[in-house]
C-alpha positions as CSV (number, residue, x, y, z in Angstrom):
1,X,26.8,-121.9,39.2
2,X,29.8,-122.8,36.9
3,X,30.3,-119.2,36.1
4,X,30.7,-118.2,39.8
5,X,33.0,-121.2,40.4
6,X,35.2,-120.3,37.5
7,X,35.3,-116.7,38.7
8,X,36.3,-117.9,42.2
9,X,39.1,-120.1,40.8
10,X,40.5,-117.3,38.7
11,X,40.6,-115.0,41.7
12,X,42.2,-117.7,43.8
13,X,44.9,-118.3,41.1
14,X,45.6,-114.6,40.8
15,X,46.0,-114.2,44.6
16,X,48.2,-117.2,44.8
17,X,50.5,-116.0,42.0
18,X,50.7,-112.6,43.6
19,X,51.8,-114.1,46.9
20,X,54.2,-116.5,45.2
21,X,56.0,-113.7,43.2
22,X,56.2,-111.3,46.1
23,X,59.6,-112.6,47.5
24,X,61.1,-112.3,44.0
25,X,60.5,-108.6,44.0
26,X,62.4,-108.3,47.4
27,X,65.3,-110.3,46.0
28,X,65.6,-108.0,43.0
29,X,66.5,-105.0,45.2
30,X,70.2,-104.1,45.5
31,X,72.0,-105.7,48.4
32,X,73.1,-102.4,50.0
33,X,69.7,-100.7,49.5
34,X,67.7,-99.9,52.6
35,X,64.0,-99.3,52.7
36,X,63.0,-95.6,52.6
37,X,62.3,-94.0,56.0
38,X,58.9,-92.8,56.9
39,X,58.6,-89.1,57.4
40,X,58.2,-88.1,61.0
41,X,55.3,-86.1,62.2
42,X,56.3,-82.9,64.0
43,X,56.3,-83.2,67.8
44,X,53.9,-80.3,68.2
45,X,51.4,-79.8,65.4
46,X,50.6,-76.2,64.4
47,X,47.6,-74.8,66.3
48,X,44.5,-74.4,64.1
49,X,43.9,-70.9,62.8
50,X,41.2,-68.8,64.4
51,X,37.9,-68.8,62.4
52,X,37.0,-65.7,60.5
53,X,34.2,-63.4,61.4
54,X,32.1,-64.6,58.5
55,X,32.6,-68.3,59.6
56,X,31.6,-67.5,63.2
57,X,28.5,-65.6,62.0
58,X,27.5,-68.5,59.8
59,X,27.9,-71.0,62.6
60,X,25.9,-68.8,65.0
61,X,23.1,-68.5,62.3
62,X,23.0,-72.3,61.8
63,X,22.9,-72.8,65.6
64,X,19.9,-70.4,65.9
65,X,18.1,-72.1,63.0
66,X,18.7,-75.5,64.5
67,X,17.4,-74.4,67.9
68,X,14.3,-72.9,66.3
69,X,13.6,-76.1,64.3
70,X,14.1,-78.3,67.4
71,X,11.7,-76.0,69.4
72,X,9.1,-76.3,66.7
73,X,9.4,-80.1,66.7
74,X,9.3,-80.4,70.4
75,X,6.3,-78.1,70.8
76,X,4.2,-80.0,68.3
77,X,1.1,-81.3,70.2
78,X,0.6,-85.1,70.1
79,X,-2.5,-86.8,71.3
80,X,-1.9,-89.2,74.2
81,X,-1.6,-92.8,72.8
82,X,-1.0,-91.7,69.2
83,X,0.8,-94.0,66.8
84,X,4.6,-93.6,66.6
85,X,6.1,-91.8,63.7
86,X,7.6,-95.0,62.3
87,X,7.6,-98.7,62.9
88,X,10.5,-101.0,62.0
89,X,9.2,-104.3,60.6
90,X,11.4,-107.2,59.4
91,X,11.2,-107.9,55.7
92,X,11.7,-111.4,54.2
93,X,14.6,-111.8,51.9
94,X,13.8,-112.5,48.3
95,X,15.1,-115.8,46.9
96,X,17.2,-115.7,43.8
97,X,15.9,-117.7,41.0
């Protein structure tokens, strides 16, 4: 328990010192300096490029394969009243020793 308390106090001290020294960094900036401006996004983003023929063919192939797999799963015969495929059961948490 001492180890975790020491680790916590070290973290607290590090965060406190970071917060305490933050204003000093702002004071170190030249008086006339202004913060850099954020770059603006274009008003109208460029339209996405059209997919290539190979990409369209691959997407169509994957859609066909997915439809075939779903049809196989949906057509699988199940007996009325059969057990579900899975059951979620709560597990007890293990105590740390």
